[in-house]
N, CA, C, O and CB atoms as a CASP TS submission, in Angstrom:
PFRMAT TS
TARGET T0000
AUTHOR 0000-0000-0000
METHOD Language model
MODEL 1
PARENT N/A
ATOM      1  N   MET     1      12.443  -5.236 -21.549  1.00  0.00           N
ATOM      2  CA  MET     1      12.034  -6.634 -20.795  1.00  0.00           C
ATOM      3  C   MET     1      10.962  -7.528 -21.807  1.00  0.00           C
ATOM      4  O   MET     1      10.281  -6.984 -22.676  1.00  0.00           O
ATOM      5  CB  MET     1      11.164  -6.232 -19.161  1.00  0.00           C
ATOM      6  N   SER     2      10.951  -8.617 -21.598  1.00  0.00           N
ATOM      7  CA  SER     2       9.913  -9.378 -22.106  1.00  0.00           C
ATOM      8  C   SER     2       8.094  -9.097 -21.719  1.00  0.00           C
ATOM      9  O   SER     2       7.714  -8.567 -20.675  1.00  0.00           O
ATOM     10  CB  SER     2      10.395 -10.735 -21.626  1.00  0.00           C
ATOM     11  N   SER     3       7.380  -9.480 -22.577  1.00  0.00           N
ATOM     12  CA  SER     3       6.303  -8.927 -21.995  1.00  0.00           C
ATOM     13  C   SER     3       5.400  -9.460 -20.694  1.00  0.00           C
ATOM     14  O   SER     3       4.503  -9.007 -19.982  1.00  0.00           O
ATOM     15  CB  SER     3       5.578  -8.835 -22.994  1.00  0.00           C
ATOM     16  N   ARG     4       6.402 -11.060 -20.844  1.00  0.00           N
ATOM     17  CA  ARG     4       6.095 -12.201 -19.759  1.00  0.00           C
ATOM     18  C   ARG     4       6.390 -11.593 -18.520  1.00  0.00           C
ATOM     19  O   ARG     4       5.576 -11.422 -17.612  1.00  0.00           O
ATOM     20  CB  ARG     4       6.969 -13.588 -19.900  1.00  0.00           C
ATOM     21  N   ALA     5       7.614 -11.264 -18.512  1.00  0.00           N
ATOM     22  CA  ALA     5       8.267 -10.636 -17.119  1.00  0.00           C
ATOM     23  C   ALA     5       7.654  -9.277 -16.897  1.00  0.00           C
ATOM     24  O   ALA     5       7.567  -8.991 -15.703  1.00  0.00           O
ATOM     25  CB  ALA     5       9.990 -10.433 -17.189  1.00  0.00           C
ATOM     26  N   LYS     6       7.215  -8.379 -17.723  1.00  0.00           N
ATOM     27  CA  LYS     6       6.480  -7.189 -17.528  1.00  0.00           C
ATOM     28  C   LYS     6       5.253  -7.407 -16.795  1.00  0.00           C
ATOM     29  O   LYS     6       4.715  -6.618 -16.019  1.00  0.00           O
ATOM     30  CB  LYS     6       6.193  -6.570 -18.758  1.00  0.00           C
ATOM     31  N   LEU     7       4.825  -8.705 -17.168  1.00  0.00           N
ATOM     32  CA  LEU     7       3.305  -9.219 -16.633  1.00  0.00           C
ATOM     33  C   LEU     7       3.421  -9.313 -15.079  1.00  0.00           C
ATOM     34  O   LEU     7       2.741  -8.803 -14.188  1.00  0.00           O
ATOM     35  CB  LEU     7       2.816 -10.874 -17.288  1.00  0.00           C
ATOM     36  N   ASP     8       4.534 -10.155 -15.052  1.00  0.00           N
ATOM     37  CA  ASP     8       4.747 -10.919 -13.849  1.00  0.00           C
ATOM     38  C   ASP     8       5.097  -9.941 -12.924  1.00  0.00           C
ATOM     39  O   ASP     8       4.617 -10.127 -11.806  1.00  0.00           O
ATOM     40  CB  ASP     8       5.776 -12.013 -13.942  1.00  0.00           C
ATOM     41  N   VAL     9       5.997  -8.665 -13.101  1.00  0.00           N
ATOM     42  CA  VAL     9       5.929  -7.386 -12.619  1.00  0.00           C
ATOM     43  C   VAL     9       5.090  -7.111 -12.267  1.00  0.00           C
ATOM     44  O   VAL     9       4.916  -7.176 -11.050  1.00  0.00           O
ATOM     45  CB  VAL     9       6.159  -6.586 -13.149  1.00  0.00           C
ATOM     46  N   GLU    10       4.019  -6.616 -13.164  1.00  0.00           N
ATOM     47  CA  GLU    10       2.854  -5.516 -12.617  1.00  0.00           C
ATOM     48  C   GLU    10       2.008  -6.765 -11.559  1.00  0.00           C
ATOM     49  O   GLU    10       1.610  -6.563 -10.412  1.00  0.00           O
ATOM     50  CB  GLU    10       1.575  -4.664 -14.268  1.00  0.00           C
ATOM     51  N   THR    11       1.912  -7.860 -12.228  1.00  0.00           N
ATOM     52  CA  THR    11       0.903  -9.015 -11.046  1.00  0.00           C
ATOM     53  C   THR    11       1.698  -8.511  -9.799  1.00  0.00           C
ATOM     54  O   THR    11       1.094  -7.690  -9.108  1.00  0.00           O
ATOM     55  CB  THR    11       1.087 -11.224 -11.287  1.00  0.00           C
ATOM     56  N   LEU    12       2.823  -8.830  -9.442  1.00  0.00           N
ATOM     57  CA  LEU    12       3.294  -8.546  -8.040  1.00  0.00           C
ATOM     58  C   LEU    12       3.009  -7.441  -7.636  1.00  0.00           C
ATOM     59  O   LEU    12       2.416  -7.459  -6.557  1.00  0.00           O
ATOM     60  CB  LEU    12       4.550  -8.638  -7.814  1.00  0.00           C
ATOM     61  N   LEU    13       3.237  -6.227  -8.173  1.00  0.00           N
ATOM     62  CA  LEU    13       2.998  -5.142  -7.499  1.00  0.00           C
ATOM     63  C   LEU    13       1.735  -4.988  -7.496  1.00  0.00           C
ATOM     64  O   LEU    13       1.268  -4.369  -6.539  1.00  0.00           O
ATOM     65  CB  LEU    13       3.604  -4.113  -7.897  1.00  0.00           C
ATOM     66  N   THR    14       1.044  -5.364  -8.276  1.00  0.00           N
ATOM     67  CA  THR    14      -0.615  -5.172  -7.888  1.00  0.00           C
ATOM     68  C   THR    14      -1.070  -6.182  -6.288  1.00  0.00           C
ATOM     69  O   THR    14      -1.843  -5.839  -5.393  1.00  0.00           O
ATOM     70  CB  THR    14      -1.719  -5.961  -9.562  1.00  0.00           C
ATOM     71  N   VAL    15      -0.445  -7.176  -6.378  1.00  0.00           N
ATOM     72  CA  VAL    15      -1.027  -7.893  -5.161  1.00  0.00           C
ATOM     73  C   VAL    15      -0.101  -7.423  -3.995  1.00  0.00           C
ATOM     74  O   VAL    15      -0.505  -7.778  -2.888  1.00  0.00           O
ATOM     75  CB  VAL    15      -1.037  -9.608  -5.326  1.00  0.00           C
ATOM     76  N   ILE    16       1.199  -6.608  -4.012  1.00  0.00           N
ATOM     77  CA  ILE    16       1.532  -5.797  -2.822  1.00  0.00           C
ATOM     78  C   ILE    16       0.487  -4.665  -2.640  1.00  0.00           C
ATOM     79  O   ILE    16      -0.253  -4.386  -1.697  1.00  0.00           O
ATOM     80  CB  ILE    16       2.985  -5.188  -2.957  1.00  0.00           C
ATOM     81  N   LEU    17       0.646  -4.195  -3.672  1.00  0.00           N
ATOM     82  CA  LEU    17      -0.214  -2.963  -3.473  1.00  0.00           C
ATOM     83  C   LEU    17      -1.521  -3.562  -2.713  1.00  0.00           C
ATOM     84  O   LEU    17      -1.676  -3.254  -1.531  1.00  0.00           O
ATOM     85  CB  LEU    17      -0.612  -2.169  -5.009  1.00  0.00           C
ATOM     86  N   GLY    18      -2.262  -4.224  -3.216  1.00  0.00           N
ATOM     87  CA  GLY    18      -3.193  -4.886  -2.510  1.00  0.00           C
ATOM     88  C   GLY    18      -3.261  -5.147  -0.976  1.00  0.00           C
ATOM     89  O   GLY    18      -4.188  -4.881  -0.210  1.00  0.00           O
ATOM     90  N   LEU    19      -2.391  -5.571  -0.783  1.00  0.00           N
ATOM     91  CA  LEU    19      -1.892  -6.323   0.221  1.00  0.00           C
ATOM     92  C   LEU    19      -1.577  -5.180   1.486  1.00  0.00           C
ATOM     93  O   LEU    19      -1.720  -5.414   2.686  1.00  0.00           O
ATOM     94  CB  LEU    19      -0.556  -7.185  -0.363  1.00  0.00           C
ATOM     95  N   VAL    20      -1.089  -3.827   0.850  1.00  0.00           N
ATOM     96  CA  VAL    20      -0.504  -2.722   1.647  1.00  0.00           C
ATOM     97  C   VAL    20      -1.776  -2.244   1.800  1.00  0.00           C
ATOM     98  O   VAL    20      -2.084  -2.019   2.970  1.00  0.00           O
ATOM     99  CB  VAL    20       0.640  -1.710   1.036  1.00  0.00           C
ATOM    100  N   VAL    21      -2.452  -2.063   1.125  1.00  0.00           N
ATOM    101  CA  VAL    21      -4.141  -1.302   1.440  1.00  0.00           C
ATOM    102  C   VAL    21      -4.846  -1.794   2.298  1.00  0.00           C
ATOM    103  O   VAL    21      -5.421  -1.077   3.117  1.00  0.00           O
ATOM    104  CB  VAL    21      -5.190  -1.317   0.358  1.00  0.00           C
ATOM    105  N   VAL    22      -4.981  -3.403   2.300  1.00  0.00           N
ATOM    106  CA  VAL    22      -5.508  -4.350   3.272  1.00  0.00           C
ATOM    107  C   VAL    22      -5.258  -3.890   4.733  1.00  0.00           C
ATOM    108  O   VAL    22      -6.153  -3.696   5.556  1.00  0.00           O
ATOM    109  CB  VAL    22      -4.875  -5.727   3.037  1.00  0.00           C
ATOM    110  N   LEU    23      -3.687  -3.714   4.988  1.00  0.00           N
ATOM    111  CA  LEU    23      -2.995  -3.399   5.968  1.00  0.00           C
ATOM    112  C   LEU    23      -3.401  -1.650   6.524  1.00  0.00           C
ATOM    113  O   LEU    23      -3.665  -1.265   7.664  1.00  0.00           O
ATOM    114  CB  LEU    23      -1.486  -3.711   5.443  1.00  0.00           C
ATOM    115  N   LEU    24      -3.326  -0.920   5.335  1.00  0.00           N
ATOM    116  CA  LEU    24      -3.446   0.531   5.765  1.00  0.00           C
ATOM    117  C   LEU    24      -5.157   0.392   6.377  1.00  0.00           C
ATOM    118  O   LEU    24      -5.332   1.105   7.365  1.00  0.00           O
ATOM    119  CB  LEU    24      -3.142   1.817   4.222  1.00  0.00           C
ATOM    120  N   VAL    25      -6.114  -0.222   6.036  1.00  0.00           N
ATOM    121  CA  VAL    25      -7.582  -0.087   6.113  1.00  0.00           C
ATOM    122  C   VAL    25      -7.352  -0.672   7.488  1.00  0.00           C
ATOM    123  O   VAL    25      -7.775   0.048   8.393  1.00  0.00           O
ATOM    124  CB  VAL    25      -8.674  -0.880   4.930  1.00  0.00           C
ATOM    125  N   LEU    26      -6.790  -1.789   7.858  1.00  0.00           N
ATOM    126  CA  LEU    26      -6.808  -2.087   9.145  1.00  0.00           C
ATOM    127  C   LEU    26      -6.177  -1.456  10.124  1.00  0.00           C
ATOM    128  O   LEU    26      -6.705  -1.435  11.236  1.00  0.00           O
ATOM    129  CB  LEU    26      -6.516  -3.080   9.243  1.00  0.00           C
ATOM    130  N   GLU    27      -5.095  -0.905   9.932  1.00  0.00           N
ATOM    131  CA  GLU    27      -4.760   0.209  10.910  1.00  0.00           C
ATOM    132  C   GLU    27      -5.568   1.531  11.161  1.00  0.00           C
ATOM    133  O   GLU    27      -5.620   2.043  12.279  1.00  0.00           O
ATOM    134  CB  GLU    27      -3.541   0.637  10.547  1.00  0.00           C
ATOM    135  N   LEU    28      -6.225   2.079  10.011  1.00  0.00           N
ATOM    136  CA  LEU    28      -7.026   2.940  10.054  1.00  0.00           C
ATOM    137  C   LEU    28      -8.312   2.248  11.108  1.00  0.00           C
ATOM    138  O   LEU    28      -8.868   3.062  11.845  1.00  0.00           O
ATOM    139  CB  LEU    28      -7.332   3.344   8.541  1.00  0.00           C
ATOM    140  N   VAL    29      -8.567   1.442  11.149  1.00  0.00           N
ATOM    141  CA  VAL    29      -9.975   0.786  11.944  1.00  0.00           C
ATOM    142  C   VAL    29      -9.405   0.389  13.126  1.00  0.00           C
ATOM    143  O   VAL    29     -10.200   0.197  14.046  1.00  0.00           O
ATOM    144  CB  VAL    29     -10.816  -0.605  11.213  1.00  0.00           C
ATOM    145  N   ASP    30      -8.001   0.179  13.392  1.00  0.00           N
ATOM    146  CA  ASP    30      -7.424   0.288  14.764  1.00  0.00           C
ATOM    147  C   ASP    30      -7.397   1.463  15.273  1.00  0.00           C
ATOM    148  O   ASP    30      -7.751   1.645  16.438  1.00  0.00           O
ATOM    149  CB  ASP    30      -6.205  -0.137  14.876  1.00  0.00           C
ATOM    150  N   ALA    31      -7.011   2.360  14.559  1.00  0.00           N
ATOM    151  CA  ALA    31      -6.654   3.653  15.290  1.00  0.00           C
ATOM    152  C   ALA    31      -8.041   4.232  15.336  1.00  0.00           C
ATOM    153  O   ALA    31      -8.083   5.122  16.185  1.00  0.00           O
ATOM    154  CB  ALA    31      -5.489   4.676  14.515  1.00  0.00           C
ATOM    155  N   VAL    32      -9.188   4.046  14.730  1.00  0.00           N
ATOM    156  CA  VAL    32     -10.279   4.665  15.061  1.00  0.00           C
ATOM    157  C   VAL    32     -10.868   3.910  16.138  1.00  0.00           C
ATOM    158  O   VAL    32     -11.200   4.693  17.028  1.00  0.00           O
ATOM    159  CB  VAL    32     -11.113   4.854  13.974  1.00  0.00           C
ATOM    160  N   ALA    33     -11.107   2.848  16.396  1.00  0.00           N
ATOM    161  CA  ALA    33     -11.581   1.783  17.831  1.00  0.00           C
ATOM    162  C   ALA    33     -10.520   2.691  18.740  1.00  0.00           C
ATOM    163  O   ALA    33     -10.962   3.442  19.608  1.00  0.00           O
ATOM    164  CB  ALA    33     -11.102  -0.451  17.748  1.00  0.00           C
ATOM    165  N   GLY    34      -9.303   2.591  18.522  1.00  0.00           N
ATOM    166  CA  GLY    34      -8.697   3.218  19.944  1.00  0.00           C
ATOM    167  C   GLY    34      -8.805   4.745  20.492  1.00  0.00           C
ATOM    168  O   GLY    34      -8.445   5.182  21.586  1.00  0.00           O
ATOM    169  N   PHE    35      -9.387   5.398  19.441  1.00  0.00           N
ATOM    170  CA  PHE    35      -9.313   6.990  19.912  1.00  0.00           C
ATOM    171  C   PHE    35      -8.522   7.812  20.306  1.00  0.00           C
ATOM    172  O   PHE    35      -8.742   9.022  20.374  1.00  0.00           O
ATOM    173  CB  PHE    35      -9.840   7.250  20.665  1.00  0.00           C
ATOM    174  N   PHE    36      -7.104   7.022  20.734  1.00  0.00           N
ATOM    175  CA  PHE    36      -6.048   7.646  21.399  1.00  0.00           C
ATOM    176  C   PHE    36      -4.854   7.904  19.982  1.00  0.00           C
ATOM    177  O   PHE    36      -4.606   8.974  19.425  1.00  0.00           O
ATOM    178  CB  PHE    36      -5.479   6.527  22.818  1.00  0.00           C
ATOM    179  N   PRO    37      -4.401   6.834  19.747  1.00  0.00           N
ATOM    180  CA  PRO    37      -3.286   7.226  18.649  1.00  0.00           C
ATOM    181  C   PRO    37      -3.868   7.115  17.516  1.00  0.00           C
ATOM    182  O   PRO    37      -4.083   6.005  17.029  1.00  0.00           O
ATOM    183  CB  PRO    37      -2.007   6.400  18.576  1.00  0.00           C
ATOM    184  N   VAL    38      -4.208   8.219  16.930  1.00  0.00           N
ATOM    185  CA  VAL    38      -5.090   8.271  15.642  1.00  0.00           C
ATOM    186  C   VAL    38      -3.904   8.349  14.079  1.00  0.00           C
ATOM    187  O   VAL    38      -4.241   8.210  12.904  1.00  0.00           O
ATOM    188  CB  VAL    38      -6.244   9.951  15.831  1.00  0.00           C
ATOM    189  N   PHE    39      -2.897   8.540  14.479  1.00  0.00           N
ATOM    190  CA  PHE    39      -1.590   8.725  13.377  1.00  0.00           C
ATOM    191  C   PHE    39      -0.435   8.054  13.911  1.00  0.00           C
ATOM    192  O   PHE    39       0.536   8.782  14.116  1.00  0.00           O
ATOM    193  CB  PHE    39      -1.099  10.341  13.097  1.00  0.00           C
ATOM    194  N   SER    40      -0.334   7.005  14.144  1.00  0.00           N
ATOM    195  CA  SER    40       0.809   6.272  14.803  1.00  0.00           C
ATOM    196  C   SER    40       1.624   6.260  13.241  1.00  0.00           C
ATOM    197  O   SER    40       1.121   6.537  12.152  1.00  0.00           O
ATOM    198  CB  SER    40       0.347   4.508  15.681  1.00  0.00           C
ATOM    199  N   ARG    41       2.944   5.873  13.519  1.00  0.00           N
ATOM    200  CA  ARG    41       3.787   6.044  12.940  1.00  0.00           C
ATOM    201  C   ARG    41       3.853   4.689  11.728  1.00  0.00           C
ATOM    202  O   ARG    41       4.428   4.771  10.642  1.00  0.00           O
ATOM    203  CB  ARG    41       4.807   6.301  13.939  1.00  0.00           C
ATOM    204  N   SER    42       3.221   3.655  12.169  1.00  0.00           N
ATOM    205  CA  SER    42       3.161   2.769  11.163  1.00  0.00           C
ATOM    206  C   SER    42       1.841   3.122  10.274  1.00  0.00           C
ATOM    207  O   SER    42       1.722   2.691   9.127  1.00  0.00           O
ATOM    208  CB  SER    42       3.176   1.332  11.765  1.00  0.00           C
ATOM    209  N   LEU    43       1.080   3.759  10.760  1.00  0.00           N
ATOM    210  CA  LEU    43       0.194   4.290   9.794  1.00  0.00           C
ATOM    211  C   LEU    43       0.344   5.332   8.830  1.00  0.00           C
ATOM    212  O   LEU    43      -0.300   5.359   7.781  1.00  0.00           O
ATOM    213  CB  LEU    43      -0.678   4.610  10.351  1.00  0.00           C
ATOM    214  N   ILE    44       1.391   6.400   9.250  1.00  0.00           N
ATOM    215  CA  ILE    44       1.972   7.053   8.512  1.00  0.00           C
ATOM    216  C   ILE    44       3.360   6.102   7.235  1.00  0.00           C
ATOM    217  O   ILE    44       3.789   6.319   6.102  1.00  0.00           O
ATOM    218  CB  ILE    44       2.447   8.102   9.634  1.00  0.00           C
ATOM    219  N   ALA    45       3.509   5.406   7.952  1.00  0.00           N
ATOM    220  CA  ALA    45       4.243   4.449   6.686  1.00  0.00           C
ATOM    221  C   ALA    45       3.974   3.758   5.978  1.00  0.00           C
ATOM    222  O   ALA    45       4.573   3.453   4.947  1.00  0.00           O
ATOM    223  CB  ALA    45       4.919   3.777   6.796  1.00  0.00           C
ATOM    224  N   LEU    46       2.765   3.267   6.497  1.00  0.00           N
ATOM    225  CA  LEU    46       2.088   2.564   5.177  1.00  0.00           C
ATOM    226  C   LEU    46       1.293   3.514   4.269  1.00  0.00           C
ATOM    227  O   LEU    46       1.091   3.074   3.138  1.00  0.00           O
ATOM    228  CB  LEU    46       1.031   1.396   5.618  1.00  0.00           C
ATOM    229  N   LEU    47       0.741   4.889   4.582  1.00  0.00           N
ATOM    230  CA  LEU    47       0.492   5.706   3.520  1.00  0.00           C
ATOM    231  C   LEU    47       1.370   6.051   2.312  1.00  0.00           C
ATOM    232  O   LEU    47       1.107   6.135   1.113  1.00  0.00           O
ATOM    233  CB  LEU    47       0.238   6.701   4.037  1.00  0.00           C
ATOM    234  N   ILE    48       2.887   6.281   3.257  1.00  0.00           N
ATOM    235  CA  ILE    48       3.340   6.831   2.350  1.00  0.00           C
ATOM    236  C   ILE    48       3.768   5.484   1.484  1.00  0.00           C
ATOM    237  O   ILE    48       4.377   5.698   0.436  1.00  0.00           O
ATOM    238  CB  ILE    48       4.355   7.871   2.795  1.00  0.00           C
ATOM    239  N   THR    49       3.544   4.376   1.782  1.00  0.00           N
ATOM    240  CA  THR    49       4.312   3.418   0.976  1.00  0.00           C
ATOM    241  C   THR    49       3.000   3.432   0.035  1.00  0.00           C
ATOM    242  O   THR    49       3.193   3.676  -1.156  1.00  0.00           O
ATOM    243  CB  THR    49       4.926   1.830   1.754  1.00  0.00           C
ATOM    244  N   VAL    50       2.022   3.253   0.361  1.00  0.00           N
ATOM    245  CA  VAL    50       0.851   3.532  -0.936  1.00  0.00           C
ATOM    246  C   VAL    50       1.037   4.320  -1.983  1.00  0.00           C
ATOM    247  O   VAL    50       0.934   4.072  -3.184  1.00  0.00           O
ATOM    248  CB  VAL    50      -0.340   4.120  -0.540  1.00  0.00           C
ATOM    249  N   LEU    51       1.410   5.598  -1.244  1.00  0.00           N
ATOM    250  CA  LEU    51       1.522   6.700  -2.323  1.00  0.00           C
ATOM    251  C   LEU    51       2.524   6.349  -3.277  1.00  0.00           C
ATOM    252  O   LEU    51       2.386   6.668  -4.458  1.00  0.00           O
ATOM    253  CB  LEU    51       1.877   8.082  -1.755  1.00  0.00           C
ATOM    254  N   ILE    52       3.662   5.631  -2.810  1.00  0.00           N
ATOM    255  CA  ILE    52       4.993   5.402  -3.520  1.00  0.00           C
ATOM    256  C   ILE    52       4.781   4.435  -4.600  1.00  0.00           C
ATOM    257  O   ILE    52       5.457   4.668  -5.602  1.00  0.00           O
ATOM    258  CB  ILE    52       6.121   4.869  -2.561  1.00  0.00           C
ATOM    259  N   LEU    53       3.908   3.265  -4.663  1.00  0.00           N
ATOM    260  CA  LEU    53       3.120   2.472  -5.419  1.00  0.00           C
ATOM    261  C   LEU    53       2.328   3.012  -6.388  1.00  0.00           C
ATOM    262  O   LEU    53       2.580   2.874  -7.585  1.00  0.00           O
ATOM    263  CB  LEU    53       2.415   1.826  -4.711  1.00  0.00           C
ATOM    264  N   LEU    54       1.283   3.684  -5.921  1.00  0.00           N
ATOM    265  CA  LEU    54       0.511   4.212  -6.557  1.00  0.00           C
ATOM    266  C   LEU    54       1.304   5.027  -7.760  1.00  0.00           C
ATOM    267  O   LEU    54       1.379   4.612  -8.916  1.00  0.00           O
ATOM    268  CB  LEU    54      -0.288   4.907  -5.656  1.00  0.00           C
ATOM    269  N   TRP    55       1.857   6.207  -7.301  1.00  0.00           N
ATOM    270  CA  TRP    55       2.825   6.854  -8.390  1.00  0.00           C
ATOM    271  C   TRP    55       3.570   5.985  -9.054  1.00  0.00           C
ATOM    272  O   TRP    55       3.793   6.584 -10.106  1.00  0.00           O
ATOM    273  CB  TRP    55       3.775   7.790  -7.878  1.00  0.00           C
ATOM    274  N   TYR    56       4.038   5.074  -9.109  1.00  0.00           N
ATOM    275  CA  TYR    56       5.245   4.214  -9.692  1.00  0.00           C
ATOM    276  C   TYR    56       3.937   3.122 -10.337  1.00  0.00           C
ATOM    277  O   TYR    56       4.542   2.489 -11.203  1.00  0.00           O
ATOM    278  CB  TYR    56       6.687   3.417  -8.250  1.00  0.00           C
ATOM    279  N   VAL    57       3.202   2.866 -10.334  1.00  0.00           N
ATOM    280  CA  VAL    57       2.188   2.470 -11.024  1.00  0.00           C
ATOM    281  C   VAL    57       1.438   3.213 -12.219  1.00  0.00           C
ATOM    282  O   VAL    57       1.139   2.786 -13.335  1.00  0.00           O
ATOM    283  CB  VAL    57       1.443   2.250 -10.158  1.00  0.00           C
ATOM    284  N   ARG    58       1.238   4.403 -11.659  1.00  0.00           N
ATOM    285  CA  ARG    58       0.736   5.415 -12.579  1.00  0.00           C
ATOM    286  C   ARG    58       1.634   5.606 -13.542  1.00  0.00           C
ATOM    287  O   ARG    58       1.393   5.411 -14.733  1.00  0.00           O
ATOM    288  CB  ARG    58       0.430   6.649 -11.996  1.00  0.00           C
ATOM    289  N   ARG    59       2.871   6.052 -13.023  1.00  0.00           N
ATOM    290  CA  ARG    59       4.277   6.799 -14.178  1.00  0.00           C
ATOM    291  C   ARG    59       4.246   5.689 -15.184  1.00  0.00           C
ATOM    292  O   ARG    59       4.813   6.007 -16.229  1.00  0.00           O
ATOM    293  CB  ARG    59       6.278   6.978 -13.394  1.00  0.00           C
ATOM    294  N   ARG    60       3.711   4.388 -15.169  1.00  0.00           N
ATOM    295  CA  ARG    60       4.326   3.291 -16.192  1.00  0.00           C
ATOM    296  C   ARG    60       3.412   3.836 -17.309  1.00  0.00           C
ATOM    297  O   ARG    60       3.446   3.336 -18.434  1.00  0.00           O
ATOM    298  CB  ARG    60       4.131   1.427 -15.779  1.00  0.00           C
TER
END
């Protein structure tokens, strides 16, 4: 893979990771504000997605 393509993939992964983190924070704020559905399925899915993306970025 060329260095430019690698840079584009890294940039794309960084943007996706940033968006997922923002969604995770919003979901946490919503869960805390609601007091009842503390860990909804979407929150768990976002957390798993963040962990997978972090593992992939750190592995390289």
